[in-house]
PyMOL Python script that loads the backbone (N, CA, C, O; Angstrom):
from pymol import cmd

cmd.read_pdbstr("""\
ATOM      1  N   MET A   1     103.331  31.806   5.115  1.00  0.00           N
ATOM      2  CA  MET A   1     102.787  30.928   6.213  1.00  0.00           C
ATOM      3  C   MET A   1     101.836  29.845   5.099  1.00  0.00           C
ATOM      4  O   MET A   1     101.178  30.127   4.097  1.00  0.00           O
ATOM      5  N   THR A   2     102.111  28.502   5.792  1.00  0.00           N
ATOM      6  CA  THR A   2     101.744  27.199   5.168  1.00  0.00           C
ATOM      7  C   THR A   2     100.488  27.153   6.004  1.00  0.00           C
ATOM      8  O   THR A   2     100.104  27.897   6.907  1.00  0.00           O
ATOM      9  N   CYS A   3      99.814  25.799   5.317  1.00  0.00           N
ATOM     10  CA  CYS A   3      98.659  25.891   6.047  1.00  0.00           C
ATOM     11  C   CYS A   3      98.465  25.369   7.532  1.00  0.00           C
ATOM     12  O   CYS A   3      97.553  25.505   8.347  1.00  0.00           O
ATOM     13  N   VAL A   4     100.171  24.459   7.566  1.00  0.00           N
ATOM     14  CA  VAL A   4     100.133  23.780   8.713  1.00  0.00           C
ATOM     15  C   VAL A   4     100.159  24.707   9.725  1.00  0.00           C
ATOM     16  O   VAL A   4      99.347  24.757  10.649  1.00  0.00           O
ATOM     17  N   SER A   5     101.243  25.561   9.524  1.00  0.00           N
ATOM     18  CA  SER A   5     101.292  27.101  10.533  1.00  0.00           C
ATOM     19  C   SER A   5     100.209  27.813  10.734  1.00  0.00           C
ATOM     20  O   SER A   5     100.133  28.558  11.712  1.00  0.00           O
ATOM     21  N   LYS A   6      99.206  27.691   9.837  1.00  0.00           N
ATOM     22  CA  LYS A   6      98.043  29.168  10.264  1.00  0.00           C
ATOM     23  C   LYS A   6      97.163  27.910  11.140  1.00  0.00           C
ATOM     24  O   LYS A   6      96.418  28.181  12.081  1.00  0.00           O
ATOM     25  N   LYS A   7      97.392  26.592  10.667  1.00  0.00           N
ATOM     26  CA  LYS A   7      96.826  25.528  12.140  1.00  0.00           C
ATOM     27  C   LYS A   7      97.089  25.607  13.316  1.00  0.00           C
ATOM     28  O   LYS A   7      96.463  25.337  14.341  1.00  0.00           O
ATOM     29  N   ALA A   8      98.335  26.105  13.050  1.00  0.00           N
ATOM     30  CA  ALA A   8      98.733  25.705  14.436  1.00  0.00           C
ATOM     31  C   ALA A   8      98.725  26.872  14.829  1.00  0.00           C
ATOM     32  O   ALA A   8      98.871  26.822  16.050  1.00  0.00           O
ATOM     33  N   ASN A   9      98.620  28.101  14.433  1.00  0.00           N
ATOM     34  CA  ASN A   9      98.334  29.395  15.295  1.00  0.00           C
ATOM     35  C   ASN A   9      96.782  29.657  15.701  1.00  0.00           C
ATOM     36  O   ASN A   9      96.548  30.347  16.693  1.00  0.00           O
ATOM     37  N   ALA A  10      95.953  29.225  15.100  1.00  0.00           N
ATOM     38  CA  ALA A  10      94.794  29.405  15.236  1.00  0.00           C
ATOM     39  C   ALA A  10      94.603  28.187  16.235  1.00  0.00           C
ATOM     40  O   ALA A  10      93.964  28.749  17.124  1.00  0.00           O
ATOM     41  N   HIS A  11      94.746  26.949  16.623  1.00  0.00           N
ATOM     42  CA  HIS A  11      94.860  25.966  18.075  1.00  0.00           C
ATOM     43  C   HIS A  11      95.728  27.054  19.077  1.00  0.00           C
ATOM     44  O   HIS A  11      95.080  27.120  20.122  1.00  0.00           O
ATOM     45  N   GLU A  12      96.849  27.869  19.164  1.00  0.00           N
ATOM     46  CA  GLU A  12      97.512  28.377  19.962  1.00  0.00           C
ATOM     47  C   GLU A  12      96.600  29.004  20.541  1.00  0.00           C
ATOM     48  O   GLU A  12      96.509  29.050  21.767  1.00  0.00           O
ATOM     49  N   ARG A  13      95.520  29.772  19.457  1.00  0.00           N
ATOM     50  CA  ARG A  13      94.744  31.140  19.572  1.00  0.00           C
ATOM     51  C   ARG A  13      93.927  30.773  20.973  1.00  0.00           C
ATOM     52  O   ARG A  13      93.886  31.369  22.049  1.00  0.00           O
ATOM     53  N   VAL A  14      93.179  29.328  20.438  1.00  0.00           N
ATOM     54  CA  VAL A  14      92.346  29.061  21.126  1.00  0.00           C
ATOM     55  C   VAL A  14      92.384  28.784  22.410  1.00  0.00           C
ATOM     56  O   VAL A  14      91.583  29.006  23.317  1.00  0.00           O
ATOM     57  N   VAL A  15      93.844  28.058  22.363  1.00  0.00           N
ATOM     58  CA  VAL A  15      94.119  27.458  24.003  1.00  0.00           C
ATOM     59  C   VAL A  15      94.249  28.706  25.068  1.00  0.00           C
ATOM     60  O   VAL A  15      93.946  28.755  26.260  1.00  0.00           O
ATOM     61  N   GLN A  16      94.881  29.815  24.086  1.00  0.00           N
ATOM     62  CA  GLN A  16      95.234  31.294  25.269  1.00  0.00           C
ATOM     63  C   GLN A  16      94.061  31.457  25.276  1.00  0.00           C
ATOM     64  O   GLN A  16      93.780  31.360  26.471  1.00  0.00           O
ATOM     65  N   LEU A  17      92.544  31.770  24.373  1.00  0.00           N
ATOM     66  CA  LEU A  17      91.318  32.322  24.739  1.00  0.00           C
ATOM     67  C   LEU A  17      90.777  30.954  25.703  1.00  0.00           C
ATOM     68  O   LEU A  17      90.123  31.443  26.624  1.00  0.00           O
ATOM     69  N   MET A  18      90.794  30.064  25.780  1.00  0.00           N
ATOM     70  CA  MET A  18      89.982  29.414  26.550  1.00  0.00           C
ATOM     71  C   MET A  18      90.431  29.472  27.933  1.00  0.00           C
ATOM     72  O   MET A  18      89.541  29.444  28.784  1.00  0.00           O
ATOM     73  N   ALA A  19      91.917  29.565  28.409  1.00  0.00           N
ATOM     74  CA  ALA A  19      92.827  29.719  29.312  1.00  0.00           C
ATOM     75  C   ALA A  19      92.614  30.678  29.861  1.00  0.00           C
ATOM     76  O   ALA A  19      92.822  30.549  31.068  1.00  0.00           O
ATOM     77  N   GLU A  20      92.126  32.099  29.442  1.00  0.00           N
ATOM     78  CA  GLU A  20      92.022  33.053  29.643  1.00  0.00           C
ATOM     79  C   GLU A  20      90.685  32.910  30.502  1.00  0.00           C
ATOM     80  O   GLU A  20      90.651  32.882  31.732  1.00  0.00           O
ATOM     81  N   ARG A  21      89.587  32.825  29.640  1.00  0.00           N
ATOM     82  CA  ARG A  21      87.761  32.195  30.022  1.00  0.00           C
ATOM     83  C   ARG A  21      88.366  31.461  31.437  1.00  0.00           C
ATOM     84  O   ARG A  21      88.462  32.152  32.451  1.00  0.00           O
ATOM     85  N   ASN A  22      88.669  30.386  31.451  1.00  0.00           N
ATOM     86  CA  ASN A  22      89.008  29.976  32.737  1.00  0.00           C
ATOM     87  C   ASN A  22      89.026  30.718  34.107  1.00  0.00           C
ATOM     88  O   ASN A  22      88.382  30.869  35.145  1.00  0.00           O
ATOM     89  N   GLY A  23      90.549  31.208  33.244  1.00  0.00           N
ATOM     90  CA  GLY A  23      90.931  32.344  34.678  1.00  0.00           C
ATOM     91  C   GLY A  23      89.712  33.195  35.066  1.00  0.00           C
ATOM     92  O   GLY A  23      89.435  33.359  36.254  1.00  0.00           O
ATOM     93  N   VAL A  24      88.924  33.781  34.004  1.00  0.00           N
ATOM     94  CA  VAL A  24      87.302  34.659  34.946  1.00  0.00           C
ATOM     95  C   VAL A  24      86.663  34.216  35.256  1.00  0.00           C
ATOM     96  O   VAL A  24      85.878  34.936  35.873  1.00  0.00           O
ATOM     97  N   ILE A  25      86.237  32.588  35.213  1.00  0.00           N
ATOM     98  CA  ILE A  25      85.407  32.235  35.500  1.00  0.00           C
ATOM     99  C   ILE A  25      86.003  31.662  37.073  1.00  0.00           C
ATOM    100  O   ILE A  25      85.286  31.542  38.066  1.00  0.00           O
ATOM    101  N   GLU A  26      87.464  31.355  37.015  1.00  0.00           N
ATOM    102  CA  GLU A  26      87.510  30.984  38.546  1.00  0.00           C
ATOM    103  C   GLU A  26      87.646  32.445  39.472  1.00  0.00           C
ATOM    104  O   GLU A  26      87.190  32.516  40.613  1.00  0.00           O
ATOM    105  N   ARG A  27      88.427  33.721  38.712  1.00  0.00           N
ATOM    106  CA  ARG A  27      88.505  35.005  39.887  1.00  0.00           C
ATOM    107  C   ARG A  27      87.240  35.556  40.172  1.00  0.00           C
ATOM    108  O   ARG A  27      87.310  36.421  41.045  1.00  0.00           O
ATOM    109  N   VAL A  28      85.681  35.276  39.570  1.00  0.00           N
ATOM    110  CA  VAL A  28      84.576  35.491  39.626  1.00  0.00           C
ATOM    111  C   VAL A  28      83.743  34.525  40.727  1.00  0.00           C
ATOM    112  O   VAL A  28      82.848  34.955  41.454  1.00  0.00           O
ATOM    113  N   LEU A  29      84.415  32.556  40.692  1.00  0.00           N
ATOM    114  CA  LEU A  29      84.390  32.051  41.779  1.00  0.00           C
ATOM    115  C   LEU A  29      84.850  32.910  42.982  1.00  0.00           C
ATOM    116  O   LEU A  29      84.184  33.622  43.733  1.00  0.00           O
ATOM    117  N   LYS A  30      86.182  32.643  42.955  1.00  0.00           N
ATOM    118  CA  LYS A  30      87.064  33.426  44.194  1.00  0.00           C
ATOM    119  C   LYS A  30      86.208  34.591  44.764  1.00  0.00           C
ATOM    120  O   LYS A  30      85.848  34.598  45.941  1.00  0.00           O
ATOM    121  N   ASP A  31      85.814  35.843  43.642  1.00  0.00           N
ATOM    122  CA  ASP A  31      85.039  36.369  43.951  1.00  0.00           C
ATOM    123  C   ASP A  31      84.081  36.317  45.484  1.00  0.00           C
ATOM    124  O   ASP A  31      84.149  36.707  46.650  1.00  0.00           O
ATOM    125  N   ALA A  32      83.068  35.455  44.445  1.00  0.00           N
ATOM    126  CA  ALA A  32      81.688  35.514  45.162  1.00  0.00           C
ATOM    127  C   ALA A  32      82.260  34.586  46.224  1.00  0.00           C
ATOM    128  O   ALA A  32      81.272  34.301  46.900  1.00  0.00           O
ATOM    129  N   VAL A  33      83.373  33.923  46.772  1.00  0.00           N
ATOM    130  CA  VAL A  33      83.560  33.387  48.014  1.00  0.00           C
ATOM    131  C   VAL A  33      84.336  34.334  49.108  1.00  0.00           C
ATOM    132  O   VAL A  33      84.661  34.117  50.275  1.00  0.00           O
ATOM    133  N   ALA A  34      84.504  35.517  48.215  1.00  0.00           N
ATOM    134  CA  ALA A  34      85.057  36.428  49.339  1.00  0.00           C
ATOM    135  C   ALA A  34      84.337  37.187  49.804  1.00  0.00           C
ATOM    136  O   ALA A  34      84.550  37.759  50.873  1.00  0.00           O
ATOM    137  N   ALA A  35      82.535  37.470  48.515  1.00  0.00           N
ATOM    138  CA  ALA A  35      81.955  37.997  48.765  1.00  0.00           C
ATOM    139  C   ALA A  35      80.405  36.935  49.901  1.00  0.00           C
ATOM    140  O   ALA A  35      79.223  37.194  50.130  1.00  0.00           O
ATOM    141  N   GLY A  36      81.009  36.180  50.155  1.00  0.00           N
ATOM    142  CA  GLY A  36      80.339  34.990  50.778  1.00  0.00           C
ATOM    143  C   GLY A  36      79.124  34.636  50.092  1.00  0.00           C
ATOM    144  O   GLY A  36      78.067  35.023  50.591  1.00  0.00           O
ATOM    145  N   HIS A  37      79.104  34.047  49.159  1.00  0.00           N
ATOM    146  CA  HIS A  37      78.200  34.177  48.467  1.00  0.00           C
ATOM    147  C   HIS A  37      78.060  32.184  48.118  1.00  0.00           C
ATOM    148  O   HIS A  37      77.231  31.307  47.874  1.00  0.00           O
ATOM    149  N   LEU A  38      79.735  32.438  48.359  1.00  0.00           N
ATOM    150  CA  LEU A  38      80.264  30.662  48.064  1.00  0.00           C
ATOM    151  C   LEU A  38      80.735  30.218  49.544  1.00  0.00           C
ATOM    152  O   LEU A  38      81.190  31.061  50.316  1.00  0.00           O
ATOM    153  N   PRO A  39      80.627  29.052  49.857  1.00  0.00           N
ATOM    154  CA  PRO A  39      81.261  28.669  51.029  1.00  0.00           C
ATOM    155  C   PRO A  39      82.770  28.909  51.159  1.00  0.00           C
ATOM    156  O   PRO A  39      83.130  28.687  50.003  1.00  0.00           O
ATOM    157  N   GLU A  40      83.991  29.258  51.918  1.00  0.00           N
ATOM    158  CA  GLU A  40      84.761  29.638  52.042  1.00  0.00           C
ATOM    159  C   GLU A  40      85.860  28.361  51.510  1.00  0.00           C
ATOM    160  O   GLU A  40      87.020  28.640  51.206  1.00  0.00           O
ATOM    161  N   ASN A  41      85.195  26.594  51.431  1.00  0.00           N
ATOM    162  CA  ASN A  41      85.758  25.487  51.389  1.00  0.00           C
ATOM    163  C   ASN A  41      85.340  25.179  50.163  1.00  0.00           C
ATOM    164  O   ASN A  41      85.221  23.978  49.923  1.00  0.00           O
ATOM    165  N   THR A  42      84.994  26.217  49.025  1.00  0.00           N
ATOM    166  CA  THR A  42      84.732  26.035  47.601  1.00  0.00           C
ATOM    167  C   THR A  42      85.790  25.613  47.091  1.00  0.00           C
ATOM    168  O   THR A  42      86.824  26.280  47.115  1.00  0.00           O
ATOM    169  N   ASP A  43      85.679  24.103  46.390  1.00  0.00           N
ATOM    170  CA  ASP A  43      87.165  24.043  45.406  1.00  0.00           C
ATOM    171  C   ASP A  43      86.758  24.288  44.046  1.00  0.00           C
ATOM    172  O   ASP A  43      86.219  23.510  43.258  1.00  0.00           O
ATOM    173  N   ILE A  44      87.127  25.582  43.883  1.00  0.00           N
ATOM    174  CA  ILE A  44      87.020  26.670  43.055  1.00  0.00           C
ATOM    175  C   ILE A  44      87.286  26.015  41.448  1.00  0.00           C
ATOM    176  O   ILE A  44      86.425  25.959  40.570  1.00  0.00           O
ATOM    177  N   PRO A  45      88.791  25.517  41.323  1.00  0.00           N
ATOM    178  CA  PRO A  45      89.320  24.489  39.630  1.00  0.00           C
ATOM    179  C   PRO A  45      88.160  23.626  39.572  1.00  0.00           C
ATOM    180  O   PRO A  45      87.923  23.411  38.384  1.00  0.00           O
ATOM    181  N   GLN A  46      87.072  22.850  40.556  1.00  0.00           N
ATOM    182  CA  GLN A  46      86.145  22.115  40.102  1.00  0.00           C
ATOM    183  C   GLN A  46      85.292  22.701  39.821  1.00  0.00           C
ATOM    184  O   GLN A  46      84.846  22.500  38.691  1.00  0.00           O
ATOM    185  N   MET A  47      84.558  23.826  40.782  1.00  0.00           N
ATOM    186  CA  MET A  47      83.540  24.123  40.540  1.00  0.00           C
ATOM    187  C   MET A  47      83.074  24.712  39.302  1.00  0.00           C
ATOM    188  O   MET A  47      82.015  24.828  38.685  1.00  0.00           O
ATOM    189  N   SER A  48      85.097  25.249  39.112  1.00  0.00           N
ATOM    190  CA  SER A  48      84.722  26.026  37.922  1.00  0.00           C
ATOM    191  C   SER A  48      84.802  25.247  36.003  1.00  0.00           C
ATOM    192  O   SER A  48      84.622  25.632  34.847  1.00  0.00           O
ATOM    193  N   TYR A  49      85.122  24.198  36.625  1.00  0.00           N
ATOM    194  CA  TYR A  49      85.272  23.160  35.386  1.00  0.00           C
ATOM    195  C   TYR A  49      83.659  22.828  35.435  1.00  0.00           C
ATOM    196  O   TYR A  49      82.944  22.863  34.433  1.00  0.00           O
ATOM    197  N   GLU A  50      83.290  22.566  36.496  1.00  0.00           N
ATOM    198  CA  GLU A  50      81.666  22.346  36.393  1.00  0.00           C
ATOM    199  C   GLU A  50      80.657  22.716  35.687  1.00  0.00           C
ATOM    200  O   GLU A  50      79.731  22.265  35.012  1.00  0.00           O
ATOM    201  N   VAL A  51      81.288  24.026  36.181  1.00  0.00           N
ATOM    202  CA  VAL A  51      80.187  25.089  35.159  1.00  0.00           C
ATOM    203  C   VAL A  51      80.405  25.307  33.763  1.00  0.00           C
ATOM    204  O   VAL A  51      79.455  25.673  33.071  1.00  0.00           O
ATOM    205  N   LEU A  52      81.904  25.070  33.096  1.00  0.00           N
ATOM    206  CA  LEU A  52      82.023  24.839  32.218  1.00  0.00           C
ATOM    207  C   LEU A  52      81.665  23.680  31.253  1.00  0.00           C
ATOM    208  O   LEU A  52      81.094  23.800  30.169  1.00  0.00           O
ATOM    209  N   ALA A  53      82.187  22.316  31.949  1.00  0.00           N
ATOM    210  CA  ALA A  53      81.371  21.987  31.629  1.00  0.00           C
ATOM    211  C   ALA A  53      79.809  21.326  31.307  1.00  0.00           C
ATOM    212  O   ALA A  53      79.467  20.422  30.544  1.00  0.00           O
ATOM    213  N   LEU A  54      79.008  22.217  32.264  1.00  0.00           N
ATOM    214  CA  LEU A  54      77.422  22.919  31.824  1.00  0.00           C
ATOM    215  C   LEU A  54      77.557  23.724  30.980  1.00  0.00           C
ATOM    216  O   LEU A  54      76.427  23.536  30.530  1.00  0.00           O
ATOM    217  N   VAL A  55      77.966  24.513  30.316  1.00  0.00           N
ATOM    218  CA  VAL A  55      77.750  25.662  29.642  1.00  0.00           C
ATOM    219  C   VAL A  55      78.047  24.871  28.422  1.00  0.00           C
ATOM    220  O   VAL A  55      77.303  25.090  27.466  1.00  0.00           O
ATOM    221  N   ALA A  56      78.849  24.125  28.293  1.00  0.00           N
ATOM    222  CA  ALA A  56      79.416  23.488  27.182  1.00  0.00           C
ATOM    223  C   ALA A  56      78.063  22.676  26.582  1.00  0.00           C
ATOM    224  O   ALA A  56      77.590  22.730  25.447  1.00  0.00           O
ATOM    225  N   GLY A  57      77.637  21.951  27.683  1.00  0.00           N
ATOM    226  CA  GLY A  57      76.595  20.513  27.275  1.00  0.00           C
ATOM    227  C   GLY A  57      75.646  21.355  27.018  1.00  0.00           C
ATOM    228  O   GLY A  57      74.883  21.057  26.099  1.00  0.00           O
ATOM    229  N   THR A  58      75.402  22.819  27.861  1.00  0.00           N
ATOM    230  CA  THR A  58      73.905  23.102  27.569  1.00  0.00           C
ATOM    231  C   THR A  58      73.666  23.210  25.445  1.00  0.00           C
ATOM    232  O   THR A  58      72.808  22.764  24.683  1.00  0.00           O
ATOM    233  N   ASN A  59      75.108  24.143  25.217  1.00  0.00           N
ATOM    234  CA  ASN A  59      74.758  24.665  23.971  1.00  0.00           C
ATOM    235  C   ASN A  59      75.129  23.548  23.128  1.00  0.00           C
ATOM    236  O   ASN A  59      75.045  23.836  21.934  1.00  0.00           O
ATOM    237  N   LEU A  60      75.555  22.233  23.390  1.00  0.00           N
ATOM    238  CA  LEU A  60      75.426  21.082  22.409  1.00  0.00           C
ATOM    239  C   LEU A  60      74.224  21.283  22.276  1.00  0.00           C
ATOM    240  O   LEU A  60      73.685  22.018  21.449  1.00  0.00           O
ATOM    241  N   LEU A  61      73.748  20.655  23.067  1.00  0.00           N
ATOM    242  CA  LEU A  61      72.021  19.850  23.080  1.00  0.00           C
ATOM    243  C   LEU A  61      71.402  21.852  22.561  1.00  0.00           C
ATOM    244  O   LEU A  61      71.006  22.048  21.413  1.00  0.00           O
ATOM    245  N   PHE A  62      71.431  22.595  23.211  1.00  0.00           N
ATOM    246  CA  PHE A  62      70.550  23.533  22.291  1.00  0.00           C
ATOM    247  C   PHE A  62      70.732  23.530  20.300  1.00  0.00           C
ATOM    248  O   PHE A  62      69.930  23.581  19.368  1.00  0.00           O
ATOM    249  N   GLN A  63      72.224  23.441  20.425  1.00  0.00           N
ATOM    250  CA  GLN A  63      72.228  23.562  18.988  1.00  0.00           C
ATOM    251  C   GLN A  63      71.737  21.957  18.330  1.00  0.00           C
ATOM    252  O   GLN A  63      71.523  21.660  17.154  1.00  0.00           O
ATOM    253  N   LEU A  64      71.683  21.350  19.199  1.00  0.00           N
ATOM    254  CA  LEU A  64      71.224  19.598  18.338  1.00  0.00           C
ATOM    255  C   LEU A  64      69.609  19.518  18.563  1.00  0.00           C
ATOM    256  O   LEU A  64      68.837  18.700  18.062  1.00  0.00           O
ATOM    257  N   SER A  65      69.327  20.529  19.401  1.00  0.00           N
ATOM    258  CA  SER A  65      67.867  20.293  19.431  1.00  0.00           C
ATOM    259  C   SER A  65      66.801  21.366  19.062  1.00  0.00           C
ATOM    260  O   SER A  65      65.635  21.290  18.674  1.00  0.00           O
ATOM    261  N   LYS A  66      67.908  22.708  19.414  1.00  0.00           N
ATOM    262  CA  LYS A  66      66.908  24.073  19.406  1.00  0.00           C
ATOM    263  C   LYS A  66      65.512  24.568  20.356  1.00  0.00           C
ATOM    264  O   LYS A  66      64.679  25.470  20.266  1.00  0.00           O
ATOM    265  N   ASP A  67      65.796  23.368  21.353  1.00  0.00           N
ATOM    266  CA  ASP A  67      64.599  23.522  22.443  1.00  0.00           C
ATOM    267  C   ASP A  67      64.891  24.673  23.694  1.00  0.00           C
ATOM    268  O   ASP A  67      65.842  24.587  24.472  1.00  0.00           O
ATOM    269  N   PRO A  68      64.209  25.396  23.706  1.00  0.00           N
ATOM    270  CA  PRO A  68      64.359  26.489  24.647  1.00  0.00           C
ATOM    271  C   PRO A  68      64.158  26.073  26.097  1.00  0.00           C
ATOM    272  O   PRO A  68      64.334  26.916  26.976  1.00  0.00           O
ATOM    273  N   GLN A  69      63.882  25.106  26.338  1.00  0.00           N
ATOM    274  CA  GLN A  69      63.682  24.379  27.444  1.00  0.00           C
ATOM    275  C   GLN A  69      65.045  23.911  28.150  1.00  0.00           C
ATOM    276  O   GLN A  69      65.174  24.121  29.356  1.00  0.00           O
ATOM    277  N   ILE A  70      66.046  23.291  27.435  1.00  0.00           N
ATOM    278  CA  ILE A  70      67.210  23.897  27.904  1.00  0.00           C
ATOM    279  C   ILE A  70      67.874  24.396  28.605  1.00  0.00           C
ATOM    280  O   ILE A  70      68.601  23.731  29.344  1.00  0.00           O
ATOM    281  N   PHE A  71      67.863  25.809  28.626  1.00  0.00           N
ATOM    282  CA  PHE A  71      68.839  26.923  29.342  1.00  0.00           C
ATOM    283  C   PHE A  71      67.798  26.853  30.609  1.00  0.00           C
ATOM    284  O   PHE A  71      68.421  27.078  31.646  1.00  0.00           O
ATOM    285  N   GLN A  72      66.278  26.590  30.866  1.00  0.00           N
ATOM    286  CA  GLN A  72      65.618  26.131  31.913  1.00  0.00           C
ATOM    287  C   GLN A  72      66.487  25.247  32.972  1.00  0.00           C
ATOM    288  O   GLN A  72      66.850  25.559  34.106  1.00  0.00           O
ATOM    289  N   ARG A  73      66.664  24.263  32.371  1.00  0.00           N
ATOM    290  CA  ARG A  73      67.267  23.081  32.783  1.00  0.00           C
ATOM    291  C   ARG A  73      68.489  23.257  33.096  1.00  0.00           C
ATOM    292  O   ARG A  73      68.770  22.394  33.927  1.00  0.00           O
ATOM    293  N   ALA A  74      69.616  24.088  32.824  1.00  0.00           N
ATOM    294  CA  ALA A  74      70.641  24.434  32.819  1.00  0.00           C
ATOM    295  C   ALA A  74      70.793  25.280  34.179  1.00  0.00           C
ATOM    296  O   ALA A  74      71.703  25.324  35.007  1.00  0.00           O
ATOM    297  N   ARG A  75      69.413  26.009  34.083  1.00  0.00           N
ATOM    298  CA  ARG A  75      70.140  27.250  35.298  1.00  0.00           C
ATOM    299  C   ARG A  75      69.738  26.381  36.698  1.00  0.00           C
ATOM    300  O   ARG A  75      70.302  26.841  37.691  1.00  0.00           O
ATOM    301  N   ARG A  76      68.744  25.044  37.002  1.00  0.00           N
ATOM    302  CA  ARG A  76      68.406  24.538  37.771  1.00  0.00           C
ATOM    303  C   ARG A  76      69.723  23.907  38.125  1.00  0.00           C
ATOM    304  O   ARG A  76      70.138  23.944  39.283  1.00  0.00           O
ATOM    305  N   ALA A  77      70.459  23.268  37.049  1.00  0.00           N
ATOM    306  CA  ALA A  77      71.796  22.592  36.975  1.00  0.00           C
ATOM    307  C   ALA A  77      72.971  23.536  38.069  1.00  0.00           C
ATOM    308  O   ALA A  77      73.780  23.339  38.975  1.00  0.00           O
ATOM    309  N   LEU A  78      72.391  24.640  37.243  1.00  0.00           N
ATOM    310  CA  LEU A  78      73.496  25.456  37.982  1.00  0.00           C
ATOM    311  C   LEU A  78      73.570  25.977  39.584  1.00  0.00           C
ATOM    312  O   LEU A  78      74.544  26.212  40.298  1.00  0.00           O
ATOM    313  N   ALA A  79      72.356  26.043  39.797  1.00  0.00           N
ATOM    314  CA  ALA A  79      71.696  26.318  41.248  1.00  0.00           C
ATOM    315  C   ALA A  79      71.721  25.147  41.985  1.00  0.00           C
ATOM    316  O   ALA A  79      71.387  25.207  43.168  1.00  0.00           O
ATOM    317  N   ALA A  80      72.214  23.602  41.269  1.00  0.00           N
ATOM    318  CA  ALA A  80      72.313  22.806  42.196  1.00  0.00           C
ATOM    319  C   ALA A  80      74.098  22.606  42.270  1.00  0.00           C
ATOM    320  O   ALA A  80      74.508  21.850  43.151  1.00  0.00           O
ATOM    321  N   LEU A  81      74.901  23.130  41.555  1.00  0.00           N
ATOM    322  CA  LEU A  81      76.023  23.355  41.724  1.00  0.00           C
ATOM    323  C   LEU A  81      76.221  24.658  43.247  1.00  0.00           C
ATOM    324  O   LEU A  81      77.099  24.637  44.110  1.00  0.00           O
ATOM    325  N   ASN A  82      75.134  25.598  43.105  1.00  0.00           N
ATOM    326  CA  ASN A  82      75.264  26.255  44.839  1.00  0.00           C
ATOM    327  C   ASN A  82      74.083  26.259  44.953  1.00  0.00           C
ATOM    328  O   ASN A  82      73.150  26.864  44.425  1.00  0.00           O
ATOM    329  N   PRO A  83      74.297  24.948  46.278  1.00  0.00           N
ATOM    330  CA  PRO A  83      73.017  25.411  47.353  1.00  0.00           C
ATOM    331  C   PRO A  83      72.659  27.191  47.351  1.00  0.00           C
ATOM    332  O   PRO A  83      73.448  28.008  46.875  1.00  0.00           O
ATOM    333  N   PRO A  84      71.471  27.524  47.911  1.00  0.00           N
ATOM    334  CA  PRO A  84      71.277  28.831  48.325  1.00  0.00           C
ATOM    335  C   PRO A  84      72.155  29.195  49.779  1.00  0.00           C
ATOM    336  O   PRO A  84      72.469  28.262  50.519  1.00  0.00           O
ATOM    337  N   GLN A  85      72.349  29.945  49.963  1.00  0.00           N
ATOM    338  CA  GLN A  85      73.040  30.089  51.379  1.00  0.00           C
ATOM    339  C   GLN A  85      72.899  31.969  51.730  1.00  0.00           C
ATOM    340  O   GLN A  85      72.849  32.872  50.894  1.00  0.00           O
ATOM    341  N   ARG A  86      72.870  32.060  53.007  1.00  0.00           N
ATOM    342  CA  ARG A  86      73.169  33.727  53.259  1.00  0.00           C
ATOM    343  C   ARG A  86      74.618  34.141  53.541  1.00  0.00           C
ATOM    344  O   ARG A  86      75.405  33.651  54.351  1.00  0.00           O
ATOM    345  N   SER A  87      74.818  35.340  52.533  1.00  0.00           N
ATOM    346  CA  SER A  87      76.013  35.881  52.656  1.00  0.00           C
ATOM    347  C   SER A  87      76.758  36.418  53.784  1.00  0.00           C
ATOM    348  O   SER A  87      76.297  37.186  54.629  1.00  0.00           O
ATOM    349  N   ARG A  88      77.513  36.125  53.754  1.00  0.00           N
ATOM    350  CA  ARG A  88      78.300  37.002  55.413  1.00  0.00           C
ATOM    351  C   ARG A  88      78.294  38.567  55.523  1.00  0.00           C
ATOM    352  O   ARG A  88      78.467  39.347  56.459  1.00  0.00           O
ATOM    353  N   LYS A  89      78.046  38.696  54.286  1.00  0.00           N
ATOM    354  CA  LYS A  89      78.542  39.938  53.764  1.00  0.00           C
ATOM    355  C   LYS A  89      77.502  41.248  53.839  1.00  0.00           C
ATOM    356  O   LYS A  89      77.636  42.471  53.788  1.00  0.00           O
ATOM    357  N   ALA A  90      76.648  40.528  53.953  1.00  0.00           N
ATOM    358  CA  ALA A  90      74.858  41.099  53.578  1.00  0.00           C
ATOM    359  C   ALA A  90      74.450  42.275  54.655  1.00  0.00           C
ATOM    360  O   ALA A  90      73.336  42.796  54.606  1.00  0.00           O
TER     361      ALA A  90
END
""", "prot")
cmd.dss("prot")
cmd.show_as("cartoon", "prot")
cmd.util.cbc("prot")
cmd.orient("prot")
């Protein structure tokens, strides 16, 4: 196996794993809608993108600064994506 083919295989695997991760996030968000924790009109792909962008940004900022406050800020940002509401199935 050449270096180029190893890189291609690694790239394909990373793409596959990212797609699986994205699918898990979307399924969790759909379950949250079904349980009444998110509004029925939630844009699942958009919210998934926002959650993943927040996670990636949080990781990058923490890796650069090692500031644990970054996680508290990320929690507040995540809460802003999903304002509190009453569950329909409580």
